[in-house]
C-alpha positions as CSV (number, residue, x, y, z in Angstrom):
1,M,0.0,0.0,0.0
2,R,1.2,3.5,-0.7
3,A,-0.3,6.9,0.2
4,T,0.3,10.2,-1.4
5,S,-1.4,13.5,-2.5
6,C,-0.7,15.7,-5.5
7,R,-1.7,19.3,-4.9
8,R,0.8,21.6,-6.7
9,A,3.0,18.7,-7.5
10,R,3.8,18.7,-11.2
11,S,6.6,16.1,-11.6
12,G,5.4,13.0,-13.4
13,A,8.6,11.3,-12.2
14,R,6.9,11.1,-8.7
15,W,4.3,8.8,-10.1
16,K,7.0,6.6,-11.7
17,W,8.7,6.4,-8.3
18,G,5.3,5.4,-6.7
19,N,4.8,2.7,-9.2
20,E,8.3,1.4,-8.7
21,L,7.4,0.6,-5.0
22,G,5.2,-2.2,-6.3
23,A,2.4,-1.7,-3.9
24,D,-0.8,-3.8,-4.0
25,L,-3.1,-0.9,-3.3
26,T,-2.6,2.9,-3.9
27,V,-4.5,5.5,-2.0
28,V,-4.6,9.4,-2.3
29,T,-6.1,11.4,0.5
30,G,-7.4,14.6,-1.0
31,D,-6.4,18.2,-1.8
32,F,-5.9,17.6,-5.4
33,I,-6.2,21.3,-6.1
34,T,-5.9,24.6,-4.1
35,S,-8.8,26.6,-5.7
36,A,-11.5,26.4,-8.3
37,N,-9.1,28.0,-10.9
38,D,-6.7,25.0,-10.7
39,P,-6.8,22.2,-13.4
40,L,-8.5,19.4,-11.5
41,E,-8.7,17.2,-14.6
42,D,-5.0,17.5,-15.2
43,C,-4.3,16.5,-11.6
44,V,-6.6,13.4,-11.8
45,A,-5.1,12.5,-15.2
46,E,-1.7,12.6,-13.6
47,L,-2.9,10.4,-10.7
48,S,-4.2,7.9,-13.2
49,R,-0.6,7.1,-14.1
50,L,-0.4,5.3,-10.8
51,H,-1.1,1.5,-11.0
52,A,-1.7,-1.2,-8.4
53,P,-3.4,-4.7,-8.6
54,L,-6.2,-3.5,-6.2
55,G,-6.5,-0.1,-7.9
56,V,-6.1,3.5,-7.1
57,W,-8.6,4.9,-4.5
58,G,-9.1,8.3,-2.8
59,C,-11.1,10.7,-0.8
60,N,-11.7,14.4,-1.0
61,G,-9.9,17.1,1.0
62,N,-10.9,20.5,2.3
63,H,-9.7,22.3,-0.9
64,E,-12.2,20.3,-3.0
65,I,-14.9,21.7,-0.7
66,Y,-13.5,25.3,-1.2
67,A,-13.6,24.8,-5.0
68,S,-17.0,23.1,-5.0
69,A,-15.3,20.2,-6.8
70,E,-16.1,17.2,-4.7
71,E,-18.6,15.7,-7.1
72,R,-16.5,16.6,-10.1
73,A,-13.4,14.9,-8.5
74,Q,-15.4,11.7,-8.0
75,Q,-16.6,11.8,-11.7
76,L,-13.1,12.3,-12.9
77,F,-11.7,9.5,-10.8
78,E,-14.3,7.2,-12.4
79,R,-13.5,8.4,-15.9
80,F,-9.8,7.7,-15.4
81,G,-10.4,4.2,-14.0
82,M,-10.0,5.0,-10.3
83,R,-12.5,5.4,-7.5
84,L,-13.0,8.2,-5.0
85,L,-15.1,7.2,-2.0
86,R,-17.5,9.7,-0.5
87,Q,-19.1,8.4,2.6
88,Q,-18.8,5.0,1.0
89,N,-17.0,1.7,1.5
90,A,-15.8,-1.2,-0.6
91,E,-14.9,-4.7,0.2
92,L,-11.5,-5.7,-1.3
93,V,-9.9,-9.1,-1.5
94,W,-6.2,-9.9,-1.6
95,R,-4.8,-13.4,-1.5
96,G,-8.0,-14.7,-0.1
97,E,-8.2,-12.2,2.7
98,K,-10.9,-9.5,2.8
99,F,-10.7,-5.9,4.2
100,N,-13.1,-3.0,4.1
101,L,-11.9,0.3,2.6
102,I,-13.9,3.4,3.7
103,G,-13.6,6.9,2.3
104,V,-15.2,10.1,3.5
105,D,-15.2,13.7,2.4
106,Y,-13.2,16.3,4.5
107,Q,-14.5,16.2,8.1
108,R,-15.3,19.7,9.1
109,E,-14.8,20.3,12.9
110,R,-17.0,23.4,13.2
111,T,-19.7,25.3,11.3
112,A,-19.2,28.9,10.0
113,S,-20.8,30.1,13.3
114,G,-18.3,28.1,15.4
115,K,-20.6,25.3,16.4
116,K,-18.8,22.0,17.0
117,L,-19.6,19.2,14.5
118,P,-19.4,15.5,15.1
119,M,-16.6,13.6,13.4
120,L,-17.4,10.8,11.0
121,R,-21.1,11.2,11.4
122,D,-22.9,8.0,10.3
123,A,-19.6,6.3,9.6
124,E,-20.6,3.5,11.9
125,L,-22.8,2.3,9.1
126,L,-19.7,1.8,6.9
127,V,-17.7,-0.2,9.4
128,R,-17.5,-3.9,9.1
129,K,-17.2,-6.1,12.2
130,D,-16.2,-9.2,10.2
131,M,-13.0,-7.9,8.6
132,P,-10.3,-5.2,9.1
133,N,-11.2,-1.6,8.2
134,I,-9.1,1.0,6.6
135,L,-10.3,4.6,6.6
136,L,-9.3,7.3,4.1
137,S,-10.0,10.7,5.8
138,H,-8.1,13.8,4.8
139,N,-8.4,15.4,8.3
140,P,-6.3,13.5,10.8
141,N,-8.4,14.9,13.6
142,S,-11.0,12.2,12.8
143,F,-8.7,9.6,14.2
144,R,-10.1,9.6,17.8
145,R,-13.6,8.9,16.4
146,A,-12.2,6.3,14.1
147,A,-10.6,4.5,17.0
148,E,-13.8,4.6,18.9
149,L,-15.6,3.0,16.0
150,G,-13.1,0.2,15.9
151,I,-11.4,1.2,12.6
152,Q,-8.0,-0.4,12.7
153,L,-6.1,1.9,10.3
154,S,-6.7,5.5,9.3
155,L,-4.8,7.3,6.5
156,A,-4.8,11.1,6.4
157,G,-3.0,14.1,5.0
158,H,-4.0,17.8,5.3
159,T,-1.0,19.0,7.4
160,H,1.8,18.9,4.8
161,G,3.8,18.1,7.9
162,G,3.6,21.8,8.6
163,Q,5.9,22.5,5.6
164,L,8.3,23.9,8.2
165,Q,9.9,22.0,11.1
166,V,12.6,23.6,13.3
167,E,14.7,21.5,15.7
168,I,15.8,23.4,18.9
169,V,17.9,21.2,21.2
170,D,15.6,18.2,21.8
171,H,12.4,19.9,20.8
172,S,10.8,20.4,17.4
173,F,8.4,23.1,16.3
174,S,5.9,22.8,13.4
175,P,3.1,25.3,12.5
176,A,0.8,22.2,12.0
177,R,0.7,21.9,15.8
178,F,-1.8,24.7,15.9
179,M,-4.3,22.6,13.9
180,T,-3.7,19.1,15.1
181,H,-1.8,16.8,17.4
182,F,-1.3,14.4,14.5
183,V,1.2,16.3,12.4
184,A,3.0,13.6,10.4
185,G,3.9,9.9,10.7
186,L,2.5,7.1,12.7
187,Y,0.2,7.5,15.8
188,R,-1.8,4.9,17.8
189,L,-4.7,5.0,20.1
190,P,-6.3,2.2,22.1
191,I,-9.5,1.0,20.4
192,G,-12.3,2.1,22.7
193,G,-9.7,3.0,25.4
194,N,-8.0,6.1,26.8
195,F,-8.2,8.7,24.1
196,D,-5.8,11.0,26.0
197,L,-3.1,8.6,24.9
198,A,-1.6,9.1,21.5
199,V,1.8,7.5,20.8
200,S,4.0,7.9,17.8
201,E,5.4,4.4,18.0
202,P,4.0,0.9,19.0
203,T,3.7,0.5,22.7
204,G,4.8,-3.1,22.8
205,N,1.9,-4.2,25.1
206,S,-1.1,-6.4,24.4
207,T,-3.7,-3.6,24.1
208,K,-5.5,-3.5,20.8
209,H,-4.6,-0.3,19.1
210,A,-6.0,1.7,16.1
211,S,-3.3,3.2,13.9
212,L,-3.1,6.5,12.0
213,Y,-0.6,7.4,9.4
214,V,-0.4,11.1,8.4
215,N,1.3,11.6,5.0
216,R,3.2,14.8,4.4
217,G,2.0,15.0,0.8
218,L,3.8,16.4,-2.2
219,G,2.6,19.9,-2.5
220,T,2.5,23.2,-0.7
221,I,0.1,25.9,0.4
222,G,0.9,29.6,0.8
223,M,4.6,29.9,0.5
224,P,5.9,27.3,-2.0
225,V,8.6,26.0,0.3
226,R,9.4,23.1,2.6
227,L,12.0,23.3,5.3
228,G,12.8,20.1,7.3
229,V,9.6,18.5,5.9
230,P,10.4,16.8,2.5
231,P,7.6,15.6,0.2
232,E,6.5,12.0,0.9
233,I,5.3,8.9,-0.9
234,T,4.7,6.3,1.8
235,L,4.9,2.5,1.5
236,I,2.9,0.8,4.2
237,T,3.1,-2.9,4.9
238,L,0.1,-4.5,6.6
239,R,0.6,-7.6,8.6
240,A,-1.8,-9.8,10.6
241,P,-1.4,-9.6,14.4
242,A,0.9,-12.3,15.8
């Protein structure tokens, strides 16, 4: 499995690198464009150069909302032989084993008036109890609700890793900390457990954990620069518990 995003990433060589990873499944977690003036069809066409036996799947990000392009993105994915999930799930089978792939549009946290919104509303209807579940959700802040629902793996983006990370002695600073605790990389929460706990590495105990991986993406927003936060195409290997 590999995860990536393409907003403001123009190099086709990146898709060649992604294909060379030889993943069984490819997923992209939204923000294909920045605004309505950006060439969404060109981006989706570029994504269609990715190939995997189980296909290329995705979900919308917040910039698709801003551009009123959520439905258009789904249509383009279908036209180019991929599938974008919008509050939908699909059962996939690999080497005789089944898993449930779920995709949701960007999960808003508040209304324009500031009212708090529930995360992953009605997503419990998409979760399967008879097989592992993988969630594509652009906003990593949906992770706590996903763990509560028993979703074993969430894949997110949104942060760009902050685009800037500064190391001072043994501390690091990233602007993304202002929007989420889940900036980049791997996080785990106990399924149905203590949601105050979020660890960046496996705990080594027998507690069942849900995992989140936040991809740093390929593009930028605002200043077209990254410092200490290189672009990322992630290869994730899934294994059955021992």
